[in-house]
C-alpha positions in Angstrom: -17.8 -43.4 -4.2 -14.6 -44.5 -2.5 -13.0 -41.3 -3.5 -15.7 -39.2 -1.8 -15.3 -41.2 1.4 -11.5 -40.7 1.4 -11.9 -37.0 0.7 -14.4 -36.8 3.6 -11.9 -38.6 5.9 -9.2 -36.3 4.7 -11.3 -33.2 5.5 -12.2 -34.5 8.9 -8.5 -34.2 9.7 -8.4 -30.6 8.4 -11.3 -29.9 10.9 -9.5 -31.7 13.7 -6.2 -29.7 13.1 -8.2 -26.4 12.9 -9.7 -27.1 16.2 -6.9 -28.7 18.3 -3.9 -27.2 16.5 -5.7 -23.9 16.1 -6.4 -23.6 19.8 -2.7 -24.0 20.4 -1.5 -21.6 17.7 -4.0 -18.9 18.9 -2.3 -18.7 22.3 0.6 -16.9 20.6 -1.0 -13.6 20.4 -1.9 -13.7 24.2 1.5 -14.8 25.1 3.0 -11.9 23.0 0.7 -9.2 24.6 0.8 -10.6 28.1 3.1 -7.8 29.3 6.5 -7.8 31.0 8.2 -10.6 32.8 6.5 -10.1 36.1 3.1 -8.8 34.8 2.7 -11.5 32.2 4.0 -14.4 34.3 0.6 -15.7 35.3 -0.8 -15.7 31.8 2.3 -17.4 30.3 2.2 -20.0 33.0 -1.4 -20.7 32.1 -0.6 -21.0 28.4 2.3 -23.4 29.2 0.0 -25.5 31.4 -2.8 -25.6 28.9 -0.9 -26.4 25.7 2.3 -28.0 27.2 1.0 -31.7 27.3 -0.6 -31.7 23.9 1.0 -29.2 21.6 3.2 -31.9 19.9 0.3 -34.3 19.6 -1.9 -31.9 17.7 0.4 -32.0 14.7 -0.5 -35.7 14.1 -3.6 -34.2 12.3 -1.4 -32.2 9.9 0.7 -35.4 9.1 -2.6 -37.3 8.6 -4.0 -34.7 6.2 -0.8 -34.6 4.1 -0.4 -38.4 3.9 -4.1 -38.9 3.0 -3.9 -36.2 0.3 -0.5 -37.4 -1.0 -1.6 -41.1 -1.2 -5.3 -40.8 -2.3 -5.0 -37.9 -4.7 -1.3 -37.8 -5.7 -1.4 -35.6 -8.9 -3.4 -32.8 -7.2 -1.1 -33.1 -4.1 2.0 -32.7 -6.3 0.6 -29.7 -8.1 -0.4 -28.0 -4.9 2.9 -28.6 -3.1 4.9 -27.4 -6.1 2.7 -24.3 -6.6 2.4 -23.4 -2.9 6.0 -24.2 -1.9 6.6 -20.9 -0.4 3.6 -20.6 2.1 4.0 -24.3 3.0 7.7 -23.9 3.8 6.9 -20.7 5.9 4.1 -22.6 7.7 6.4 -25.5 8.5 9.2 -23.1 9.5 6.7 -21.6 11.9 5.9 -25.0 13.4 9.6 -25.8 14.0 10.5 -22.4 15.4 7.4 -22.4 17.6 8.1 -25.9 19.1 11.8 -25.2 19.6 11.2 -21.8 21.3 8.5 -23.2 23.5 10.8 -25.9 24.8 13.9 -23.7 25.2 12.1 -20.9 27.0 11.4 -23.1 29.9 15.1 -23.8 30.3 16.5 -20.5 29.4 19.4 -19.5 31.7 18.7 -15.8 31.6 15.6 -13.5 31.4 16.8 -12.0 28.1 17.0 -15.4 26.4 13.6 -16.3 27.8 12.1 -13.2 26.3 13.8 -13.9 23.0 12.4 -17.5 22.9 9.0 -16.2 24.0 8.9 -13.7 21.1 9.9 -16.5 18.6 7.1 -18.7 20.1 4.5 -16.0 19.8 5.6 -14.9 16.3 5.7 -18.4 15.0 2.3 -19.1 16.5 0.9 -16.4 14.3 2.7 -17.0 11.0 1.8 -20.7 10.8 -2.0 -20.4 10.7 -1.6 -17.4 8.5 0.3 -19.2 5.8 -1.9 -22.4 6.1 -4.9 -20.0 5.5 -3.2 -18.7 2.4 -2.8 -22.3 1.1 -6.5 -22.9 1.6 -7.3 -19.7 -0.1 -5.2 -20.6 -3.1 -6.9 -23.9 -3.5 -10.4 -22.4 -2.9 -9.9 -19.6 -5.4 -8.8 -21.9 -8.3 -5.2 -20.8 -8.5 -3.7 -24.3 -8.3 -3.6 -26.1 -11.6 -4.6 -29.8 -12.0 -1.2 -30.7 -13.1 2.2 -28.9 -13.1 3.1 -25.8 -11.2 1.2 -22.6 -10.9 2.6 -19.2 -10.2 4.7 -19.2 -7.1 3.6 -15.8 -6.0 0.2 -14.9 -7.3 -1.2 -18.3 -6.3 -1.2 -17.2 -2.6 -0.7 -13.4 -2.7 -4.3 -12.6 -3.7 -7.4 -11.3 -1.8 -8.8 -14.7 -1.0 -5.6 -16.2 0.3 -4.5 -13.1 2.3 -8.0 -12.7 3.8 -8.1 -16.5 4.5 -4.8 -16.2 6.4 -6.0 -13.2 8.5 -9.3 -15.0 9.2 -7.4 -18.2 10.2 -5.3 -16.2 12.7 -8.4 -14.5 14.1 -10.3 -17.8 14.5 -7.3 -19.6 16.2 -6.9 -16.6 18.6 -10.5 -16.5 19.4 -10.7 -20.3 20.0 -7.6 -20.2 22.2 -9.0 -17.3 24.2 -12.2 -19.1 25.0 -10.2 -22.2 26.2 -7.7 -20.2 28.2 -10.5 -18.2 29.9 -12.3 -21.4 31.0 -8.9 -22.9 32.1 -8.1 -19.9 34.3 -11.5 -19.9 35.8 -11.4 -23.6 36.6 -8.0 -23.2 38.3 -9.4 -20.4 40.5 -7.6 -17.6 38.9 -10.6 -15.3 38.6 -8.9 -12.0 37.8 -6.9 -13.6 35.0 -10.1 -15.3 33.7 -12.0 -12.0 33.7 -9.1 -10.3 31.8 -8.9 -13.1 29.2 -12.7 -13.0 28.9 -12.7 -9.3 27.9 -9.8 -9.8 25.5 -11.5 -12.8 23.9 -14.7 -11.0 23.4 -12.7 -8.2 21.7 -10.9 -10.7 19.4 -14.3 -12.3 18.5 -15.8 -9.0 17.5 -12.8 -8.0 15.4 -12.6 -11.4 13.8 -16.4 -11.4 13.0 -16.0 -7.9 11.5 -13.1 -9.1 9.3 -15.2 -12.0 8.0 -18.0 -9.8 7.0 -15.7 -7.2 5.4 -14.0 -10.0 3.5 -17.2 -11.3 1.9 -17.2 -8.7 -1.0 -13.6 -9.2 -2.2 -13.8 -13.0 -1.8 -17.0 -13.0 -3.8 -15.2 -11.3 -6.6 -12.1 -13.3 -6.4 -13.5 -16.8 -5.8 -17.0 -17.0 -7.3 -17.1 -20.8 -7.5 -16.4 -21.1 -3.7 -18.9 -18.4 -2.9 -21.6 -20.1 -5.0 -21.0 -23.2 -2.9 -21.0 -21.3 0.4 -24.2 -19.6 -0.4 -25.8 -22.8 -1.8 -25.3 -26.3 -0.3 -23.1 -25.1 2.5 -25.3 -22.2 3.6 -26.7 -24.1 6.7 -23.3 -24.7 8.0 -22.3 -21.0 7.4 -25.4 -19.9 9.3 -24.6 -22.4 12.1 -21.2 -21.0 12.4 -22.4 -17.4 12.6 -25.0 -18.3 15.2 -22.6 -20.3 17.2 -20.0 -17.5 17.1 -22.6 -15.0 18.3 -23.7 -17.5 21.0 -20.1 -17.8 22.2 -19.8 -14.1 22.7 -23.1 -14.0 24.5 -22.0 -16.9 26.8 -18.7 -15.2 27.5 -20.5 -12.0 28.5 -22.7 -14.0 30.9 -19.7 -15.9 32.2 -21.0 -19.3 31.0 -17.5 -20.4 30.1 -18.1 -24.2 29.8 -20.9 -23.7 27.4 -18.8 -21.0 25.5 -16.1 -23.6 24.8 -18.7 -25.9 23.1 -20.2 -23.0 21.1 -16.7 -21.9 20.0 -15.8 -25.3 18.8 -19.1 -25.6 16.9 -18.5 -22.2 15.2 -15.0 -23.0 14.0 -15.9 -26.6 13.0 -18.9 -25.4 11.1 -17.1 -22.8 9.1 -14.3 -25.3 8.2 -16.9 -27.9 7.2 -18.8 -25.2 5.3 -15.7 -24.6 3.2 -15.4 -28.3 2.4 -19.0 -28.6 1.4 -18.9 -25.4 -0.5 -15.9 -26.5 -2.5 -17.4 -30.0 -3.3 -17.1 -31.7 -5.9 -13.8 -30.0 -6.5 -10.4 -31.2 -5.2 -8.7 -28.2 -6.7 -11.4 -25.6 -7.5 -12.2 -25.0 -11.1 -9.3 -27.4 -12.1 -10.0 -31.0 -11.1 -12.7 -32.8 -9.3 -12.4 -35.4 -6.5 -13.4 -38.2 -8.8 -10.9 -37.2 -11.4 -8.0 -36.6 -8.9 -8.5 -39.9 -7.1 -5.8 -42.6 -7.2 -6.3 -46.3 -7.7 -9.4 -47.9 -6.1 -7.2 -50.4 -4.2 -5.3 -47.5 -2.6 -8.4 -45.7 -1.7 -9.8 -48.8 -0.1 -6.6 -49.4 1.8 -6.7 -45.8 3.0 -10.2 -46.3 4.5 -8.9 -49.4 6.3 -6.0 -47.5 7.7 -8.3 -44.6 8.8 -10.5 -47.2 10.6 -7.5 -48.7 12.4 -6.2 -45.3 13.3 -9.6 -44.5 14.9 -9.2 -47.6 17.1 -5.5 -47.3 17.9 -4.9 -43.5 18.0 -8.0 -41.7 19.0 -8.5 -43.3 22.4 -5.0 -42.4 23.6 -5.5 -38.8 22.3 -8.8 -38.5 24.1 -7.3 -39.8 27.3 -4.4 -37.3 27.0 -6.9 -34.5 26.7 -8.9 -35.7 29.7 -5.7 -35.8 31.7 -4.9 -32.2 30.8 -8.4 -31.1 31.7 -8.5 -32.7 35.1 -4.9 -31.7 36.1 -4.9 -28.8 38.5 -2.8 -25.7 38.0 -2.0 -23.6 41.1 -0.3 -20.2 41.4 3.3 -20.5 42.5 
């Protein structure tokens, strides 16, 4: 069962990227709608403070996922990357533009240039989770062949992929809103925290509505996935729904620390539910995890590397996040 262990380790990276990277990407919508230079300065400063120390580190999870997939399940990786070249390139373009704009905005010599970089940062923050969501939808709906290249357009321009992209953006925005609300409150910016709390509740309600509305078209378009979601993965989906509802209730009652935990559980549970619902497929309806796996020696080596990474990489990341949480932000 080496291949299942490697697939599980790979999917843990997907969950980690969805949580940590997702919280960063989701800040883009709030940055975009913060208001003019003066009115939006406080929120944009909060966003910069919250994601500035960790936004680059979060992409280690994407690298981890791609390397694990490429090394452990090479044929399925080749097929997915050749079929989904366009959304993957657009997602990566978003990552590059977002990082560059985030860095350049801080040192922009004029207000106009700062606004331009801010718009690029916000827009790229939205397109990356969208296109990564379309990739997940393509795999989950069985549109990536076991070998060779599938259709370059219909593979990701379909109901499951598009709805997956929209839900990814909504989930990232909701998660970011919960974190930013708590950060503003902890720093003593009560008015900003109250404003973010109201906006986050609205985003959560809209995202929940989109999820429920998407159930019917996804059930028609991706029956194998839906069978798994309503079967073995049902407890995780229920947990996600309950946690999302609890997050909204905790926000309403201003219990912001607990809301952060509930939001993390909600997003982690729905991502894990996707993985459990898709099992035992690597590419749904095309190739199973067992059939897609590489050589046993390679799989064993990957698990050793994962163990070493857990010892060498995770503690510094945890320490970095602790530093960002204890650091104080004050209004200038």
